[in-house]
N, C-alpha and C positions, 0 to 999 in steps of 0.2 A: 488927751493923756501923753505928758513929754517921757520921756525916756532917760533912765537914769545916763550919767556922763559917768564914764571910763575912760583914763587911760593907763592905754599898752604902752609899757614900755618894754620893750627888747631890742636886740636889733636888729633889724631892714634892710633891705638891698645888698648883702651882703653875701658872698660862701660861706655858711653857715648855716646850718641846722635851723638854729632854732627859731633864723630869718625866714627859713622856706615858711617851718609851722608859722609864724605870725602874723604872716603875710595871710596866710588861711585864716587863723580864726576870727580877725576881721570883717572875714566874706562873714566865715560861719553866726558869728553874732552882731553882723551889724543892722539887721532886725529889731534885736532887744532892750542894745544900747545906744549913745547917741557916741561914737570913738572916738580920740585923742590920739591916733600912733605918734608917740616921744621915742624916736631912734636914738638908740646909744652911739656916741660917737667913738670907736674904737680906734682910732688913733688916738685922740685924747685919756682913753681910759689903761690907752698902754702901755702910755707915756714913760720914760725914762724921770720923768719931771711930778713926781705925787703932784706937787699941786695944777698942773691942768684939767686930770681926772676928776682932781675932788673938786674946783670948779664947775665944772662941765655939768656936777649930781648936785652940789646946790642951785644953781642955775631949774635946775630940771623941778628940781624940791619943792624949790618956790610958786609953782604952779599950782601944785598935788591939791594943794583948797580949794582948787576950784571944782575937783572932781569925787560922788559918791561915792566911786568903787576907782581904786586903778589896782591893775594886773600886770606886777613885774616879771618876766619868765624868764626866770634866775638859775643860770652856771654859776661857779666861782672864776673860767676862764673869757665870758666874754665884761665880765667888770673890771678886771684887776687880772695880772700875771702872781701878787700876791694874795693870796689866800686873805690875812687877812685885812688887807688895801679894801678887796671886795664883799671881807662881811660887810667896813667900817661905812663901805659906799650904800651898800643894799639898808645896811642900817639905817641910815637918811632919811632915804623914799621911803621908808617903812612906816615911820616916828612924825613924817610929812603927810601920809594919807588917813583921810578918814579910815574907812575902808581898802582894808591892803587884802590881796588874795597871790598869794607866794605860786606861782607853779615852777615846779619842782621835775629838770629834769632829767636831774642825778640827785640822786638822798646820797649827803657823804654821811652816817651812821657814823654817831664816837662811840672810841674805843683805847685802849689802853695804848700804852706806850711801852712800859716800863714791866716788856713781858719777858720771858726765859729766852725766846728769842731775839728778839733785840736786845740782850744784857751778854746773847754771844755773838753777837752783830759788833757790838764793842767793845768784847776782848781779842775778835778776827780780826778790827780797824775795816769793818765791812762800813767807814761814814756814809757812803752813798746813801745806801741799801734803809742805813739808819732815819737822815736826813727826809728819804720818801716817806716814811713811816713818821715822818714827824710831821709833815706836813700832811699829809692822810688824818692824822690826830686836828690839827688843826685847822683843818676844812670839816670835820667829826661835831665837833663842839659849837665851831660857828655856825654850822645848821643848825645843830636843836637850839643855842641864842633866836637865832633870825623867828625861823618857829613857835616861839616861844612868847619873841613879841609879837609878831604877826594873832595868834592867842590872846593879847590885852589887848588889844586892838580892836577884837571885834569879829575880826576878819576869819581867813579858813585860806587852809590847803588844798593844793590840784599835784596829783602824784602821778602818774602812769606806768605802774602795773601793781597790783597784791599785797608785794612784798614790802614793796618800800609804803602804801597804806599802815599797811600791820606794825610795820618797825615806829612810825612814826605816831601812831595813834597810842600805842606802849607807853612812847618814850613821851608826849604831849598828853593824853588823855581827852583832856576839855579842848581840845582844839579841832575845830571839824576839817577832818583831811578825805578832800574824796580821790577815788579816783576813778581813769577813762586811758583808754589810748592815747596815739596820736590818731587826726583823722587829717584828712589834706581835702578831699573829697575835689577833685581834680572835674569831674566826671559834671558832677552839680553845676560850677561855678564858671566853665571855661572852653563847655562843649565841645571836650573834645572829639573827635569822629569815628566811627569805627571802627578794631581791629584789621579787619581786610582791607578795609583804604589804606590807613599807616602801611601793613605789613606790605603792602603792593609796593608804595616807595618807599623804603626799608630797603624792599629785595633788590631794587631800581640802584637806587645811590650808592647802596655796597658789592654790586653785582652780587647776586646771588641767586641759588637755582634755586625755583620752590618747589624742591623736596627737602633743602636745607633744612636739616635742624641748628638752630639758632640761641642758644646757651649763655646768661649775662651774669653780670657781677656788676654792680651799681657800688657806684660813692669812691671815696677820695682814695689815691693808691698810697694807700699804710698798712701797718706792716699788721697788726690784729687784725686786718680784712682779710686778712691767709687767704689771696688770690693764688698762692703755691696749692694749695688745695686742693682749686680750682683747673688749675693747668696739668695738674698731675692727673686724675681725672680726666680730662682731656685724649691723654695720649693713652687711657683703654678702650675709647670709645667709635666706635665707628669715623669712617673718615669725612660721611657726611654733616657730621657735628661740626657747628663752629663754635667761638670761647672769645665774646663779646667787651670788655672790662670797662664798660663806663665809667670814666672819675676821671680825674687830673691830678695832681702833685696836689698835695694841702698848700694853703697859701702861706700858716705856721712852717712849714718843713722848708720852706726854701733861703739859700743862706748863702751870704755872700761870696761870687766867686766859684763856687761850688759844680761841678760841668756837670756831674746824673750826681740824683739823687740815689745814694748807695739801696736803696730797696726797688726801686725802681729797675735802676741798675740788675740787682739778681734776679729781679722776674724775666727781664728780657733775656740773660744768661739761659734761665732755668728753658726759656718761651726753643731759643737758637739748641738749647742740648737736647733738646727731647726732637729736632725736629720738626716742632710746628709752629714754621711763619707765616707755612699761611689757612692758617685757623684759628690762629688765636690772633687779636685784633686791639689794636688799644685807640678810642674814642672817649674825647675829652664829655662829649655829654651835654654837657652845660648845667643848668640849674636841674631843680626840683622836678617842675613842669615838664621839661628835655626831657629827664627819667621819664618818667612818665608816657610819655609816647612810648621811647624804646623802650619802656616794660611792657607793652600792648603786645608790640612785635615778638615776644623774646615764646619759643615754646619753654621753657626753662630757665629759670632764675635760680642760683642761686648766693647764699647767704653761708661762706664758708667759715664764719668773725668766732677768731677770740676770744676766750673768754678774759675781758680787762673789766670787768664790775659798771658795763652802763646801763641803763634803768628801762630803756625802751633803744629802738632805733627805727628812725622813719622811712629807709628804706625800704621796709619788712609791711608795714602800714603803706607805702606807695604801693606794693606789691601786689599786696592783697584787693585795694583798690582796684589796680590793676584787673583785678581774675585770673592773672595768670598764676603758672604749677608753680608754685616755690618750695623750694626744700632746702632746709634751716639745720645752722650746725647745732648741736644741745646744750651753748653759749644760753647764758640768764634770757638776757633781754626775749629770749624765743620761745624759754620756758616757760617763762611770768604771758606771757604773749599763746599762748598755750592753755591755762593758766582762764584768761578772757575769756577767752574762745570756751570753750570746755569741751574739746577735743583737740587730737595733736596731729598738726599739720607732720606731713613727712618731715624726714630729719635724716642728721648722722654722725655720727662720733668723732670731735673736733680735730682736725687732719686726716680722718683717716679719707683718701683719696679714694680707696679699691673700693668701699662699700657708697661711697657719692656718686661713685661710674655706675656703681649696682643701682641702685635708687634710680635713676637719671636712666638708666636699661628699664626696668620698671613701668618708665612708662606714671600717665597719673592717674592715682588714682579710683574705681569706679566714685565714689562718695566727695569724688573733693570741692568736684563745686559746689556740691548743697551744704558742704560746713560753709565756705566762706560765703557765698549768700546770706549765712543763719550768722556767719559773723558778720557779715556787713549789713542785714536788717538792724542787729540791736546797738553792733558802732556805729556813726553815723556825724552826720553835720549836724543831723537835730539835738540825739541827746548829749553831741559835747560843747552842745550852745545851750542846752539846760543842766548840765554840772556847772555851766559859770555862773547860770540862770541862783543857780542855790548856791557856789560857795557864795556871792552877792547877795542872799536873804530877799530874791522875791519870788523865792517858792517857784513852782512847778508846774504841769498836767501834765497830764495821760500816766503811761504803762513805765516810763521810764523813772517817775516819782517812787513806784513801789520798788522798785529794783534796784533805789537808792535807801532807803526806809531799813527793807532786810535786811537783822542780821546776818542772813545767809547769802543772800546775792551777791555779785558779783564786788559790787564796793563796800560792802559790810569789811 
């Protein structure tokens, strides 16, 4: 029996979380679909010459009629720096698809613009803040229009937390909306060595003593990641604790002639002020597959993120898949992760470095690894593949079908 043909439109081979997810997704779906990855040209899509990006999208749309299913990995920023242009381009792709599946990495829900708060901003001349609010409104309205178009085409939407599923299902009650956490499954696909071997290589590379405690923070060096909280917590921990900041400057934050990014400069100054030069290390880390290997070497992974409205965190999914001891801030993506898991993973209040240090000192909770195993037994490459099969109309087999159909389940 021939497998249905699926085009996956996404960034690929880029320093981008969506690209990493799409690459992992292709490996997960290859047994169910005849796949055709269709890479987005970010240079064209982000060019000031709008026609370059539009031409790229039109050329891509002309090829979609040959596919049974078209999956679009969607976030505004990868289709344009202008939210309306991004909307137009994704609309073109959906209209050209026989059966679209829209994977929403962030759901921008519509909201009112002329609120009392915005009227106050107008009176106070806070035009930058007003512009940001207007931009958010455009994104929210555009998201809803794209979902409506997917519904008309008989397609489906996939989101990465239960809150987004509830919101989108409320706004578009006839749209098939499915929810599943991010999954990478590198152990299944890439034969990652055992932790003991990786840790021995890690200790040798970074000249770590055998009894050293390795703490890790992963991701781009961006201000919303909350690295300062982890650095301040380290000051309160014994000298055998070392903090590794895995990640580089975000490519989009690189400016001409800027000698050092202000946020990175601030981190360096904080490390020096607290006299932690010998206990904090900045490591580029490479892409997510390399991150994953480093995660297996950490005794504890810290997620000190601020709240910025993200739907999910790829590095959080990787940390759990690595079997690492993870401690999360109380920001939205991690609270939503708890809802999927049905348990509460170790956490601390955003910015509370004292609470974080105390949580690290308490060590791994007795039931922690059982909670992680239960989570991974439920959400893995197989269940993620089944979600995409359901979205494409192929149907399912096995226990996960019950989970999707049951209104009291995680997918409801």
